[in-house]
C-alpha positions in Angstrom: 75.1 69.3 90.8 78.2 71.4 91.4 79.3 72.7 94.8 80.7 76.2 95.3 84.2 76.0 96.6 85.3 78.5 99.3 89.0 79.2 99.6 89.8 80.3 103.1 93.1 81.9 104.2 94.1 80.4 107.5 97.1 82.6 108.1 98.0 85.0 109.4 95.7 84.6 112.4 95.1 87.8 114.3 93.3 87.5 117.7 92.3 90.8 119.3 91.2 91.1 123.0 89.0 93.7 124.6 91.3 94.0 127.6 95.0 94.0 128.4 96.9 90.7 129.0 94.6 88.8 126.5 91.5 89.1 128.7 87.9 89.8 127.9 86.0 89.3 124.7 88.0 88.4 121.7 87.7 88.2 117.9 89.8 86.2 115.4 90.6 87.4 111.9 92.4 85.4 109.3 94.0 86.3 106.0 95.5 89.5 104.7 93.5 92.4 106.1 93.5 96.0 107.3 91.5 97.3 110.3 91.0 101.0 109.6 89.7 101.9 113.1 90.5 99.7 116.1 87.8 101.5 118.1 85.2 99.8 115.9 86.2 96.3 117.1 85.0 95.4 120.6 84.8 99.1 121.3 88.6 99.2 121.0 90.9 96.3 121.7 93.8 96.5 124.2 95.9 93.4 123.4 96.5 91.0 120.5 98.2 87.9 119.3 99.6 87.6 115.7 100.5 84.2 114.4 101.7 82.9 111.0 103.7 80.0 109.7 105.5 82.4 107.4 108.6 84.3 108.5 107.5 87.1 106.1 104.3 87.7 108.0 104.0 91.4 108.7 101.9 93.3 111.3 101.9 97.1 110.9 100.5 99.2 113.7 99.5 102.9 113.0 98.9 105.8 115.5 95.9 107.1 113.5 92.9 105.7 111.9 92.8 104.7 108.2 96.5 103.7 108.2 97.8 107.2 108.9 100.2 108.7 111.3 103.4 107.0 112.7 103.7 103.3 112.3 105.6 100.4 113.7 106.4 97.3 111.7 106.6 93.8 113.3 107.6 90.6 111.6 106.8 87.1 112.6 104.7 85.9 115.5 103.9 88.5 118.2 101.9 88.8 121.4 101.3 92.3 122.6 99.9 92.5 126.2 99.1 96.2 126.1 98.6 98.4 123.0 98.3 101.6 125.0 101.2 103.9 124.3 102.8 101.2 122.1 104.1 103.5 119.4 106.2 106.3 120.9 103.6 107.0 123.5 100.7 106.7 121.1 97.9 104.1 121.0 97.3 101.8 118.0 94.4 103.2 116.0 94.6 101.0 112.9 96.6 98.1 111.6 97.5 95.8 108.7 97.9 92.0 109.2 99.4 90.1 106.3 101.3 86.9 105.4 103.4 89.0 102.9 106.5 90.9 103.6 105.4 94.5 103.2 108.3 96.9 102.5 108.6 100.3 104.0 107.9 101.8 100.6 104.6 99.8 100.3 103.6 100.8 103.9 104.3 104.5 103.1 102.2 104.2 100.0 99.3 102.7 101.9 99.7 105.5 104.5 99.7 108.1 101.8 96.8 106.7 99.7 94.7 105.0 102.4 94.4 102.0 100.0 95.4 98.4 100.8 96.9 96.2 98.1 94.5 94.1 96.1 93.4 90.9 97.8 93.2 92.4 101.3 90.0 92.6 103.3 89.1 96.0 104.7 87.5 95.9 108.1 
């Protein structure tokens, strides 16, 4: 009798919170992923914590859904108390969380195509 083996990616770990200052309901996501519309998670989340053991870990925040609009790139561990007006006065509408170091060229390609690299989960 063989057992099916499940490989789980532990990092990065992204915890999103319903309210500012890490309050309210929360959800935890692990592994490389993209959230195409933050309003679909907890009716919109207002704060987050991003943790990885890799210094290459990248969090990309976009001002529009589906990885469009202006973006802000953060590297390494981050805690953001308030996502409102976080990118030049705009709210965060979509994001990418990865253990990889995404280059600006890769991020622009994702923004242009709307497609994440292979191996990423789309939420």
